[in-house]
C-alpha positions as CSV (number, residue, x, y, z in Angstrom):
1,M,7.9,-44.3,101.2
2,L,5.1,-44.6,103.8
3,K,4.6,-41.8,106.3
4,G,3.7,-44.3,109.1
5,Q,0.9,-46.5,110.5
6,I,-2.7,-45.8,111.3
7,A,-4.4,-47.8,114.1
8,C,-7.8,-49.0,112.8
9,F,-10.9,-50.3,114.5
10,F,-13.7,-51.7,112.3
11,S,-17.3,-52.7,112.8
12,G,-17.5,-56.4,113.6
13,G,-18.9,-57.5,110.2
14,W,-17.8,-60.1,107.6
15,T,-17.6,-57.4,104.9
16,E,-15.2,-55.2,106.7
17,V,-12.6,-57.7,107.7
18,G,-12.8,-60.3,104.9
19,N,-9.3,-60.7,103.4
20,G,-8.2,-57.2,104.3
21,A,-11.0,-55.6,102.3
22,M,-11.4,-52.4,104.4
23,E,-7.6,-51.9,104.5
24,R,-7.5,-52.0,100.7
25,F,-10.4,-49.6,100.5
26,L,-8.6,-47.1,102.9
27,E,-5.4,-47.3,100.8
28,K,-7.4,-45.9,97.9
29,I,-8.2,-42.9,100.0
30,N,-4.7,-42.3,101.2
31,A,-1.9,-44.7,100.2
32,D,0.7,-42.9,102.3
33,Y,0.0,-45.0,105.4
34,K,-0.1,-48.7,106.5
35,Y,-3.5,-49.5,108.0
36,V,-3.1,-51.7,111.0
37,K,-6.3,-53.5,112.2
38,C,-6.5,-53.5,116.0
39,F,-10.2,-54.7,116.1
40,P,-12.1,-56.9,115.4
41,K,-10.4,-60.1,115.9
42,T,-9.9,-62.4,112.9
43,I,-8.8,-65.9,112.2
44,K,-7.1,-67.6,109.2
45,T,-9.0,-70.5,107.7
46,R,-7.4,-73.6,106.4
47,N,-7.4,-72.3,102.8
48,G,-5.6,-69.1,103.9
49,N,-8.6,-66.7,104.0
50,I,-8.8,-64.1,106.7
51,V,-12.3,-64.1,108.3
52,L,-14.1,-62.6,111.3
53,N,-13.6,-64.3,114.6
54,P,-17.2,-65.2,115.8
55,S,-16.4,-63.5,119.2
56,S,-16.3,-60.2,117.4
57,N,-19.3,-60.7,115.2
58,G,-21.9,-57.9,115.3
59,I,-20.0,-55.5,117.6
60,T,-21.0,-52.0,116.5
61,G,-22.2,-48.7,117.9
62,D,-21.6,-48.1,121.6
63,A,-20.2,-51.6,122.0
64,L,-17.5,-50.9,119.4
65,I,-16.6,-47.6,121.1
66,T,-16.3,-49.4,124.4
67,K,-13.9,-51.9,122.8
68,V,-11.9,-49.1,121.3
69,K,-11.5,-47.1,124.6
70,D,-10.5,-50.2,126.5
71,Y,-7.9,-51.0,123.9
72,L,-6.5,-47.5,123.9
73,I,-6.2,-47.4,127.7
74,K,-4.5,-50.8,127.9
75,N,-2.1,-50.1,125.1
76,K,-1.1,-46.5,125.4
77,E,2.6,-47.2,124.8
78,L,1.9,-48.8,121.4
79,F,0.2,-45.6,120.1
80,K,3.5,-43.7,120.2
81,N,4.1,-45.6,117.0
82,Y,0.9,-44.6,115.3
83,K,0.2,-41.4,113.3
84,A,-3.6,-41.5,113.7
85,I,-6.6,-43.5,114.9
86,L,-9.4,-44.5,112.6
87,I,-12.8,-46.0,113.5
88,E,-15.1,-47.4,110.8
89,D,-18.7,-48.3,111.7
90,D,-22.2,-48.6,110.3
91,L,-24.1,-45.6,111.5
92,D,-27.5,-47.3,111.3
93,G,-30.0,-44.9,112.9
94,R,-28.0,-43.3,115.6
95,F,-28.3,-39.7,114.4
96,D,-32.0,-39.7,113.5
97,K,-33.6,-36.3,113.9
98,V,-30.3,-34.8,115.1
99,S,-29.1,-31.6,113.4
100,L,-25.9,-31.8,111.4
101,S,-24.2,-29.3,113.7
102,Q,-25.1,-31.5,116.7
103,V,-23.8,-34.6,114.8
104,Q,-20.5,-32.8,114.2
105,A,-20.3,-31.8,117.9
106,D,-20.9,-35.3,119.0
107,I,-18.2,-36.6,116.7
108,Q,-15.8,-34.0,118.0
109,T,-16.6,-35.1,121.6
110,L,-15.9,-38.7,120.7
111,K,-12.6,-37.8,119.2
112,D,-11.6,-35.8,122.3
113,D,-12.6,-38.8,124.5
114,L,-10.4,-41.2,122.5
115,R,-7.4,-38.8,122.7
116,T,-7.9,-38.7,126.5
117,C,-8.0,-42.5,126.7
118,V,-4.7,-42.9,124.8
119,G,-3.1,-39.9,126.4
120,L,-2.2,-38.2,123.1
121,P,-4.1,-34.9,122.9
122,D,-2.9,-34.1,119.4
123,I,-3.2,-37.5,117.6
124,P,-5.5,-37.2,114.6
125,V,-8.8,-39.3,114.9
126,V,-10.9,-40.1,111.8
127,I,-14.5,-41.4,112.4
128,L,-15.6,-43.1,109.1
129,Y,-19.3,-43.8,109.2
130,A,-21.1,-45.9,106.6
131,S,-24.6,-44.5,106.7
132,P,-26.8,-46.3,107.2
133,E,-24.8,-49.4,106.4
134,I,-21.9,-50.3,104.2
135,E,-24.2,-51.3,101.4
136,S,-24.8,-47.6,100.8
137,W,-21.3,-47.4,99.4
138,F,-22.0,-50.3,97.0
139,I,-25.0,-48.5,95.7
140,A,-23.2,-45.2,95.4
141,D,-20.5,-46.7,93.2
142,W,-22.9,-49.1,91.4
143,N,-20.6,-50.1,88.6
144,N,-17.8,-51.2,90.9
145,G,-20.3,-52.4,93.6
146,F,-23.4,-54.3,92.9
147,E,-22.9,-54.5,89.1
148,F,-19.5,-56.0,89.8
149,F,-21.1,-58.4,92.3
150,V,-23.6,-59.7,89.7
151,N,-21.1,-59.9,86.8
152,N,-18.1,-61.2,88.7
153,S,-19.2,-63.4,91.6
154,R,-17.7,-66.9,91.2
155,R,-21.1,-68.3,92.3
156,F,-22.8,-66.9,89.1
157,Q,-20.2,-67.5,86.5
158,D,-22.2,-70.4,85.1
159,I,-25.1,-68.1,84.4
160,D,-25.1,-66.7,80.8
161,S,-23.7,-63.1,80.7
162,S,-26.9,-61.9,79.0
163,I,-29.0,-63.1,81.8
164,R,-26.7,-61.6,84.4
165,G,-26.8,-58.3,82.4
166,K,-30.6,-58.2,82.4
167,F,-30.8,-59.0,86.1
168,N,-28.4,-56.2,86.9
169,H,-30.4,-53.8,84.8
170,D,-33.6,-54.8,86.6
171,F,-32.0,-54.7,90.0
172,R,-30.6,-51.2,89.6
173,K,-34.0,-50.0,88.3
174,T,-35.8,-51.5,91.2
175,V,-33.4,-50.1,93.8
176,N,-33.8,-46.6,92.3
177,K,-37.6,-46.9,92.3
178,N,-38.5,-49.0,95.4
179,L,-35.7,-48.0,97.8
180,L,-34.5,-44.5,96.7
181,N,-37.9,-43.3,95.3
182,N,-36.3,-42.4,92.0
183,N,-33.3,-40.9,93.7
184,A,-35.4,-38.5,95.8
185,I,-34.0,-40.2,98.9
186,D,-30.4,-39.5,100.0
187,I,-28.8,-42.9,100.4
188,E,-27.1,-41.9,103.6
189,D,-30.6,-40.9,105.1
190,Y,-32.2,-44.2,104.0
191,A,-32.8,-45.7,107.5
192,F,-35.5,-43.2,108.5
193,A,-36.4,-41.6,105.2
194,T,-40.0,-42.8,105.4
195,G,-40.4,-42.6,109.2
196,A,-39.9,-46.0,110.7
197,Y,-36.4,-47.5,110.7
198,K,-35.6,-49.6,107.7
199,K,-32.5,-51.8,107.4
200,L,-30.9,-51.2,104.0
201,S,-29.0,-54.6,103.8
202,S,-32.2,-56.6,104.5
203,D,-34.2,-54.5,102.0
204,L,-31.6,-55.1,99.3
205,Q,-31.5,-58.9,100.0
206,N,-35.3,-59.0,99.8
207,L,-35.2,-57.1,96.4
208,I,-32.7,-59.6,95.0
209,N,-34.7,-62.5,96.3
210,N,-37.9,-61.1,94.6
211,L,-36.1,-60.5,91.3
212,S,-34.1,-63.7,91.3
213,I,-35.7,-66.5,89.4
214,Q,-34.1,-70.0,89.0
215,F,-31.6,-70.0,86.2
216,T,-30.3,-73.0,84.4
217,S,-26.5,-72.7,84.2
218,K,-24.2,-73.6,81.3
219,T,-23.5,-76.9,83.1
220,G,-27.2,-77.7,83.6
221,Q,-27.4,-76.8,87.3
222,D,-30.2,-74.7,88.8
223,I,-28.8,-71.4,90.2
224,C,-30.5,-68.3,91.8
225,I,-28.7,-65.0,92.2
226,S,-28.5,-64.1,95.9
227,Y,-26.5,-61.6,98.0
228,S,-24.3,-62.8,100.9
229,K,-22.7,-60.2,103.1
230,K,-20.2,-62.8,104.2
231,E,-19.2,-63.9,100.6
232,D,-19.9,-60.9,98.4
233,G,-19.5,-57.8,100.6
234,K,-15.8,-58.1,101.0
235,E,-15.3,-58.4,97.2
236,M,-17.3,-55.3,96.5
237,L,-15.5,-53.3,99.2
238,R,-12.2,-54.2,97.7
239,N,-13.4,-53.1,94.3
240,I,-15.3,-49.8,94.9
241,L,-13.7,-46.4,94.5
242,P,-13.8,-43.8,97.3
243,S,-14.0,-41.0,94.7
244,E,-17.3,-42.5,93.4
245,V,-18.7,-43.1,96.8
246,S,-18.1,-39.5,97.7
247,K,-20.3,-38.3,94.9
248,C,-23.4,-39.7,96.6
249,C,-22.4,-40.1,100.2
250,T,-21.7,-36.5,101.0
251,K,-22.9,-36.0,104.5
252,Y,-20.8,-38.5,106.4
253,F,-18.4,-40.4,104.1
254,K,-17.1,-37.5,102.0
255,M,-16.2,-35.4,105.1
256,S,-14.3,-38.2,106.8
257,A,-12.6,-39.3,103.5
258,L,-11.3,-35.8,103.1
259,E,-9.9,-35.9,106.6
260,L,-8.0,-39.1,105.9
261,Q,-6.7,-37.7,102.6
262,K,-5.2,-34.7,104.3
263,L,-3.1,-36.7,106.8
């Protein structure tokens, strides 16, 4: 029997909202609650898929927090029915050169502000950051993330399994060497690990493009392996395991996942 409902606010991205992917992932952390998405807005396509409403696309950071606060203020009565509030967002580079103690203080201030907005001083608030982006989770749980993407994407099923296997091996090796400096770089610190800001999702897409050659499929078509946040991200998010993500994402993800587990 469920303990109740948690009001959820997600980053305005295709990965997070595609076919309930984030809700399914959260259920793996704590299955005692129903996760109710309050933001972003979604629409149902003709084939029944749930996708991001373009009006919510790209809303993150301060813009997302503003949306959350406005929603809480306007819907205070609704929150008597919720057991907690959860915000999930890409961290990007917002805490660059900020001490961990200051980060924790800033997060606590945000939680207190949200409780004030909704008028419930004791309601639990969980801030779940993907640092620097949600792709860090797919790297952390490689077998259920990017390896799953290469081996199971419907777009690549006509590519021979041995070719997909070799691509995945080369891709993982290249990520470890070129992006993580042979695992010397903490994936959650990737954005500013070398000084100037680097966007993880873009760097991953470039690596895939550089590795991907044109394959001839079993049906004779020419296919290249490519990564689409819109098409592939939601499938990986539904498949990865929080327990595996926590092993690598220890600074932000693990702390918040433990908070959610304890509710």
